[in-house]
C-alpha positions as CSV (number, residue, x, y, z in Angstrom):
1,M,89.9,85.1,97.5
2,D,92.2,84.9,100.5
3,T,92.1,87.7,102.9
4,P,95.5,89.0,104.2
5,E,96.3,88.2,107.7
6,P,95.9,91.1,110.2
7,H,99.6,91.6,110.8
8,S,100.2,92.0,107.0
9,S,97.4,94.5,106.7
10,L,98.6,96.5,109.7
11,N,102.2,96.4,108.3
12,R,100.9,97.8,105.0
13,L,99.2,100.7,106.8
14,F,102.3,101.3,108.9
15,I,104.5,101.3,105.8
16,Q,102.3,103.9,104.2
17,A,102.5,106.1,107.3
18,L,106.3,105.7,107.4
19,L,106.6,106.8,103.7
20,R,104.4,109.8,104.3
21,M,106.6,110.8,107.2
22,G,109.6,110.5,105.0
23,D,107.9,112.6,102.3
24,A,107.2,115.2,104.9
25,G,110.9,115.3,105.8
26,E,110.7,113.3,108.9
27,I,113.1,110.7,107.7
28,D,115.0,110.0,110.9
29,P,111.9,109.3,113.0
30,A,110.4,107.2,110.2
31,C,113.7,105.2,110.0
32,R,113.7,104.7,113.8
33,L,110.1,103.4,113.8
34,A,110.8,101.1,110.8
35,A,113.9,99.7,112.6
36,Q,111.9,99.1,115.8
37,A,109.2,97.3,113.9
38,W,111.7,95.3,112.0
39,S,113.2,94.2,115.3
40,L,109.8,93.0,116.5
41,L,108.9,91.1,113.4
42,R,112.3,89.6,112.2
43,H,112.0,86.2,113.9
44,D,108.3,85.4,113.7
45,Q,107.3,87.3,110.6
46,P,110.4,87.5,108.3
47,K,108.4,88.4,105.2
48,E,106.9,91.5,106.9
49,A,110.3,92.3,108.4
50,K,111.8,92.3,105.0
51,R,109.2,94.8,103.8
52,L,110.2,97.1,106.6
53,N,113.8,96.7,105.7
54,D,113.0,97.6,102.2
55,V,111.3,100.8,103.4
56,L,114.3,101.6,105.6
57,H,116.6,101.4,102.6
58,N,114.2,103.3,100.4
59,L,113.9,106.2,103.0
60,T,117.6,106.5,103.3
61,N,118.5,106.2,99.6
62,P,119.8,109.7,98.7
63,S,119.5,109.1,94.9
64,R,115.7,108.8,95.0
65,S,113.5,111.8,94.7
66,R,110.4,112.2,96.7
67,E,108.2,111.3,93.7
68,S,110.0,108.0,93.1
69,R,109.7,106.8,96.7
70,V,106.1,105.8,96.9
71,P,105.8,103.8,93.6
72,A,108.9,101.8,94.6
73,I,107.3,100.7,97.9
74,A,103.9,100.1,96.4
75,S,105.4,97.7,93.9
76,S,104.4,94.1,93.6
77,R,107.8,93.1,95.1
78,L,106.6,94.3,98.5
79,Y,102.9,93.4,98.1
80,P,102.3,90.7,95.5
81,P,98.7,90.5,94.3
82,T,96.6,88.0,96.2
83,A,94.2,85.8,94.2
C-alpha cells in the first residue's frame, strides 16, 4: 500500500480545519487561508491546489447547507482511495 506524500496528508488536515472554520461561521478567514494555500501550491502541486480551490468554492456556495458541506469535500473526487 502506498503511503500518501506528506504534503498531501498535511493538505487533507488543513482542508478539514478550513471546513470546520466554515461550519463555525468563520467563512471569510477560511477562504482567505484557502486562497493563500492555493497560491503557494498552484505551480508545484496542482492537484493539491485544485483541492483547495474546490474547498474555496464549497465554502462560498450559498445554496449548500452546513450539513451538505463536509460530505462534498470528503468525496472520492478530492481524495480518491489509495490502494
